[in-house]
C-alpha positions, -999 to +999 in steps of 0.1 A: +268+433+509+237+413+512+222+432+541+216+462+518+194+444+494+162+442+514+166+477+527+171+491+492+139+475+481+120+495+507+140+527+507+109+545+496+092+535+528+109+560+550+112+551+586+126+584+597+141+614+580+162+644+590+154+679+579+174+703+601+211+708+601+222+695+635+235+665+655+205+642+653+196+607+663+175+584+641+162+550+651+163+517+631+149+483+640+176+475+665+200+505+664+201+542+671+222+563+646+236+597+658+253+620+633+256+655+619+232+660+590+248+693+578+277+676+559+281+670+522+263+636+528+231+656+535+202+643+555+197+606+562+171+580+559+170+549+581+155+516+568+159+485+590+194+487+604+209+507+575+215+544+572+211+559+536+222+592+521+213+609+488+237+638+485+229+667+462+261+687+463+289+661+467+308+667+435+341+677+419+345+693+385+376+705+365+373+722+331+398+735+305+431+726+323+420+738+357+440+711+374+429+689+403+396+698+420+386+677+451+356+671+473+359+651+504+340+645+536+343+623+567+311+615+584+311+603+620+282+581+630+277+568+666+256+536+667+241+520+697+222+487+698+188+493+714+174+457+713+183+437+744+202+405+737+216+416+703+251+426+691+266+441+660+289+416+642+298+433+609+291+464+589+295+477+554+294+508+532+282+512+497+281+543+474+274+552+439+272+582+416+281+593+380+310+609+362+321+624+329+355+626+313+363+641+280+399+646+268+432+628+267+444+641+301+410+644+318+405+620+347+384+614+378+388+593+410+366+580+438+378+564+470+364+556+504+373+544+539+352+527+565+366+528+600+350+515+632+360+519+669+344+503+699+332+526+727+327+496+751+355+470+743+393+472+747+416+450+726+449+450+745+455+485+757+433+504+732+397+505+720+390+477+695+391+491+660+393+482+624+391+499+590+390+491+552+394+513+522+384+510+485+393+528+453+369+527+424+386+512+393+379+517+356+370+554+356+382+560+320+374+584+292+336+585+287+337+608+256+315+633+274+288+607+282+275+605+318+285+571+332+277+554+365+302+543+391+300+524+424+322+511+452+321+497+487+338+478+515+330+461+548+344+453+582+339+421+602+344+426+639+355+389+643+386+397+622+400+417+652+414+395+680+395+399+712+365+416+696+339+397+675+308+417+684+297+449+701+268+470+712+282+505+708+305+518+679+318+550+664+318+547+626+340+568+603+325+570+568+350+588+545+346+597+508+371+614+485+363+626+449+387+643+425+385+656+390+415+667+369+421+684+335+454+696+320+443+711+287+418+735+271+386+718+260+388+690+285+361+681+310+362+660+342+332+657+365+323+633+392+295+632+419+283+610+446+245+605+445+240+577+470+257+563+501+248+537+527+260+522+559+245+488+568+250+468+600+245+431+607+228+427+641+225+392+655+212+376+688+240+372+714+248+335+715+238+318+748+269+304+766+269+266+766+269+263+804+239+286+806+221+266+779+228+234+797+215+249+830+184+261+813+178+227+797+183+209+830+159+233+847+132+226+821+139+188+826+134+191+864+102+210+859+089+183+836+098+155+860+081+174+889+049+178+869+048+141+861+052+132+897+024+156+908+001+140+882 
């Protein structure tokens, strides 16, 4: 997800931050983000056209055969393009955290889903929509050592027939964590420490006919100026 890279480099340069637990709106370069900052995701930070989260209590832990313990949250984010002449063409999510497993039957899991629905465009008889999921692989026994994990997915609006781009979307950002132990002396712990939603915003292509009309108009102006001189 290339559009995260430049934003990650300047994450310390906070454009806007949320401090109160409420439905809030934060502005990026070309987009307004509206969401509830009282969820497990915590408060957000906007850099460019990306929304970042650094949760402090998004975790699941199971000890000594306690069985499955889960932590899950779905965050709804409404996004609206604020720069005239621009559209959203694709978006992605990325998250990372750490985990510990210790014991033969100790295990953890992390999964996510990125869903998007248009609030302006209909595909057939319903609002244009798409979604992708991911499951983090390779979360094996760490021997009690804290180990990093990461995952992500993306949605390209052009993949949905009749869509392609949009100026107003509702994004569903879902995360599921689980930890499981079956025996005494076992430990399973997993937490999410970072999450991001990034959007690709591009200029709306000028229709060919309009471009030709504009080019022709400029040509006529040039001819008229030469005649006057």
